[in-house]
N, C-alpha and C positions, 0 to 999 in steps of 0.2 A: 843134645844131652850133655850135661857138664861132666867134667872128669872126676871131681871129688864128690863124695856123697853128701847129701844134705844133713845138717845137724838134727833134723827132726826125727823123732822116733815115735812110732805109733803103737808099740807093742806093750807099753808098760801101764796101760789103763784098762779098766774093766767095765766101763759104762756101755750099755747096749746101744746098738744103732737105732733102736726104736724110740729113743728119748725124744720128747717133744721139743720143737724149736725154741720155746720160751722157758724151758726149765733151766736148772743150774748145773747141768752135766758139763764135764770138762771137754772142751773141743780142741782138736789139733788143727792149726791153720798155717798155711804157707802163702805168703804174698810175694809176688814178683814185681819189683819197681824198676821202670826203665825211664831214662832221661829222654823225653820226646824231642827236645831241641838241642840234642848233643852236637849235631853237625853245625848248628849256628854258633854254639859255644866254641867249637873247634876252629871255625873260621876266624873267630874274634880273638881267641886266646892261644891258638896253636895247639898242637897235639899234647905237649907237656901240661899246659894250663888246663885244657879240657879234661885231662886225666885226673886232675884234682877234684873235679866236680862231684864225681860219684863218691869219693871219700868224704867230701863235705856233707853230702846227704846222709851217708851212713853214720857219721859222727853225730850229726844233729839228732837223728832218730834214736841212736843209742843213748844219748844223754837225756833226751826228753822222755823216753819210754824204757825203763830198765827191764821190763818184761819181754821186750823184743830181743831176738837173737839175729843180728844182721850179718850177712855174709856177702862180700863183694865178689861177684862171679863173672864180671866182664867190665869192659871199659865204660859201659853206660848202664849197668844192671846190678841190682842188689836183690838177694833173697832174704825175706824176713820171716822168721818162724815165731809163733807165739801160741799160748794155750789159754784162751779166754774161758771163763766160767759162764756158760749161758749163751744162747744164740744171739741175743740182742747185743752182747758185748763184742761180737764179731764185727757187726756194722759200726758200732761205736769206735772201735779201734781203727778201722779203715778210714773213717771220717777224721779221726784225730791225726793219723799219719798224713793224710792229704792236707789238712789244715796247717800242720807243722811245717810244710814245705812251701807255703804260699809266700812267705816273706823272703826277700833277697838273701843270697849267700855271698859271703866274702871269699873271692877267689883271686889269688895273686894281687891282693890289695885293692880290688875293684868289687863293686856290688853287681851281682848278676842274678836274674830270675831263672829258676830252673823249673821247667814244666815236667812234672812227674806223672807218668802213666802207671796205674796200679791195678793189677789183677790178682785175685786171691781165690783160694779154694779151701774148703774146710770139711771136716768130718768129726762126728763124736769120737773121742779117743777110743782106739781099739776096734773101730768099725771099718777101717779102710787100710790101704797099703800106700807106702811112700811114693811109688811110681805113679799110681793113679792120681795122687794128690798133686804131684808135679805137673802131670799132663793137664789136669783141670785148671791149675793156676795159669798155665800157658794159654789155654783156651780163653780164660777170663781176661788175660792181658790183650788178646786179639780183640775181644769185645770192647775193652777199654780204649783201644786205639780208635774205634769207631764212635763209641759213646762219649769219649773224652771226660769220663769221670770214673771213679773206682768201681770195679765190678767184682762181685763175689759169686762164686759158683760152688755148688755142693757136689760131692761125689755122688754119682747115680746110685739110688737105693738108700741114701741117708735121709735124715729127717729135716735137713735145713730148708728144703722146700717141701713142706707137708702138703701134698697134692689134695688129700682128702679135706684137710682143714681149709686150704685156700679155696677149694671148690665150694665148701660150705659158706665161707665168708664173702665170696665174690658177689653172690646175689644181694646180700645186705649192703655191700659197698656200692653197687649200682643204684640201689634205692635210697641209700643213706647219705649220699654226698661225699663219699671218700674218694671218688674219681675226680680228676681235673684234666683240663686240656692245656697243651702247649702248642704254639704255632711256629712253623718255620717258613719264612718267605722264599719265594723264588722270583728271579729277576729275568726279564727279557733282555738278551745280550745286545741286540741291535737297537731297540728302543730305549734301553737303559732306564727301565722303570719296573717297579714291582707289579707283577701281573697275577699274583695268587699266593695263597698260603696253604700249607698242609697241616691239618689238625692231628695231633699225636696224643693219645690217651695215656694217662698216668694214674697209678693207684697208690695212695698213701695209706698204708695199713696202720691202725691205731697202736699196735704193739710191735710189728715187724718193720715199721718204717716203709720206705719206698720199695714197692715190689716191681721188679723189672718187667716190661711188657712181654719179654720172651718167656717169663714164668706164668703169667696169668692169661695171655691171649690163647695159647694152646688149650689151657684148662677151660676157658670160656667156650671154645669150639667143641670140645668133648662133651661139655655139660649142656650145650644148647643155650647157655647164657649169652652166647655171642649175638643172638638176636636182640636181647634187651640192652646189651652193651653198645651195639652199633646204633640202635635207635636212640639211646641216651646221648651218644655222641652227635647224632644228627640234630636232635633238639637243641643241644648246647651250642653247636656250630651256628644254627639258624639264629639263636639269641645273640651270640657274639657278633655275627655279621650285621645284625640290626644295630648293635651298639657301635660298631665301626662306622656304619653308614650315617648314623646320627652325628658323628664327628667329622664327616666329610670324606671318609675313606671307603670307597667301593672296591671290594676285593672278592674274587671268586675263592671259595673255600673248598678244599678237597678233604675227603675222609677215606680211610682205608676200609675196604669191604672184603671180608673173607670169602674164599671160593665157595664155602658151604652155603652162603647166603644167596648165591646166584640162582639156586634152585629151590629156595625156601619160600613157600607161598605166603606165609605170614609177613615175611620181610618185604617181599615185593608189593603186597597189598598195602602195607603201611607206608612205603615210599610213595606209592601212587596217590595216597591220601594226603600225606604231610607236605610233600614238596610243592605241588601246584598251589595249595592253600597258603603256603608261606611266602611265595614269590621269591624265594632264595635263589641265588646264583651259586650252584654247587657243582662239585666234581667228585667222582668216585674213582679211587685207585684200586685196580685189581691186578693180581699177578698173572703172568702169561700162562701159567699152568692151571689156573682156577677153573677153566672151562672143560678140562679133560674128564672130570668125573661124570658129567652129564652135559655134553656139548650142546645138544638140541635145546634143552631148557635154558641153559646158561646164556647162549647166544640170543635166544628169543627175549629173555628178560633184560639183557643188556640193551637190546634194541628198544625195549619199552622205556628203559631209563633215558636213553638218548632222545627219544621222542618227547620226554618230559623236559628236555633242555639241559639235562645233566651231562657235563663233559666227562668222558671216560678216558682214563689214562692207564696204560699198561705199565705196571710198576715192576721194579727189579728185573728189567729185561736183561737176559743173558745169564742170570743166576740159576735158572732152571733149564729144563729141556725145551729149548725154543722150537716152536712148530710154526712154520710159515703157512701151513694149511689152516690152522686156527687163526693166525695173525691176520690174514687177509679177510677173514669173515667177521672180525670184530668191528663194531662201529666206534672204534676208538679215535680220538683226535690228538692224543698225546702218547708218546712213548718215553718212558724214563729209563735211562741207562743205569744199570746197577752200579753202586759206588765201588764195587770191587775192581771195576775197569777204569774208574776215574781217579782214585786216590794215588795210583802209581803211574798216572798218565805221562808224566815228564821223566820218569826213571825206568820205564819199561820199553822194550822194543816191539812187543806184540800188542799191548793195550791200545796204543794210538791207531794201529791198523784196524782193530776190532771196533773201536769207537767210531772211526771215520766211516767204515763200511755200514755200521748200524745207522748212522745219521743219513747216509745216502739211501738206505733201504726204507727208513721211515718216511723220508721226503717223497720217495717214489710211491708210497702208499698214502700220500696226502696227510701225513701226521707231522706234528711238531715234536721236537726232541728236547727232553729235559735231562741234564746231567746231574746226577745226585753225587754227594760226597765231595763237592768242590772245596778244597781246603787251602789252596795257595793261589796267588795272583798268576803264577806261571801256568797252572792248569786252566784257569779261567781264560787267559789269553789264547792258549792253544785251542781250547774248545771254540772260542769265537772265530778263529781262523778256519777251523774245520767246518764251520757253518752250523754249529749247534744253536738252537733257538733260545733255550732258557737254561738257567743254572740254579742250583740249590745246594747249600752246604755251609759249613762253619765259617768259611771266608766271608760269606755274605751275612749270615746270622745263625747262631745256634737256635734251637727251639726255645721259645720264650713264652711267658704268660701273656694273657691278652693285654694287660696294662703296659708291658714292655713293648708289645707289638704296636700299640697305638703310638708310643714314643718313636719307634723305628720308622713307622710310616710318616709321621709328622716331620722327622728330622732327616729322612732319606734325601740325599742330594747326589745324583750321579756325577762322576768326575771323568774328565777326558782320559785319565790314567787307568780307568776301570776299577778304581778302588772303591770300597764301600765303607759306610760309617764304622769306624774302629770300635766304638763301645759295644756294638752288637756282634762283632766277630768274636768277642770274648765273654759274652753274656751267658749266664744260665747254669744252674745245676740241673740235675735230672735230664741230661741231654740224651739225644739219640733218637733213633727211629722206633716207633711203636709197632 
């Protein structure tokens, strides 16, 4: 928590918290911007030069957007407060802030690119308190570190994510073409080849813009639209796989399957009909805790999927309450180490121990290991030394549309240095895991 109070005040407006997201009520917003590549700048410019970077960002934003109130609160951090009229203006302003920082900055007579991470929170004026706004902005910033694009979060109980409206709109989005897929490749570290891609579902709302998966996936699970959503994903993945195969790219495609579906008779029946008829080479990613609700049914259905030739991968391993009792019963062939242990792999004392022991455990259970969240060559090199089988993350490629995936697969050339095609390590908006 910072020493000085934020310049934001929430007490001087009278609009109710029940205002709809697309109306013209006045909103109070706080954005926290952090220079992600500060350490790189510091090594190049030294401490005094790097200290000028945050001021350069603040000055550019203040000049470009008079409605912003910037406050430098750290050597690599700015807080930005603003009061947009209408929910749509919140997303618009964040996008404009992000775009304004894309061109190089002049620091000590040299041009440097500054990678800005942006997390924001908002509430209808008068509907929340300053402390909660700051806390949500910090949470949004942590999401932005993973997603690598601006993230907006609402205060719980406000209308920025109108769950009733989203629940109503989701069914139409599934049927009406508002959903789309992005794909993130994974590479086998010893063979130095792309061995599969993960499909990530996205929702582009006609009035609210891109809806984060963290907002609509839980709603889909609550409303039972998760069945239709996952079956839509399955059909689209099969179509895209055929498209890739026609271009000479044979890839196993993985989709995420919610725990609730493992005991859903409709879903299991549909998979048993669709997958054999399609001839598709598919994988299902499930979380380690997804079998806890109904272990007997879940494990039986997972074995059914495995008998169909579907590769089962345990996703986000380590993020929940890991159970070896369940782990040894699952017919899984892959185990994906959660990115929370991988992103700090080279700067933490404990994470390397956890990762190495997890790799050994998975190999003892005859499973291959995938490391998620690989963002640096150092992390990739260390994972390779540890015996990790596969890697997935921004260093290899961000999630990209099918057209960009085709280009990636066509131009992918492994190098002895372990580096991957540079254009795809920096591709893509709407990044992140679904």
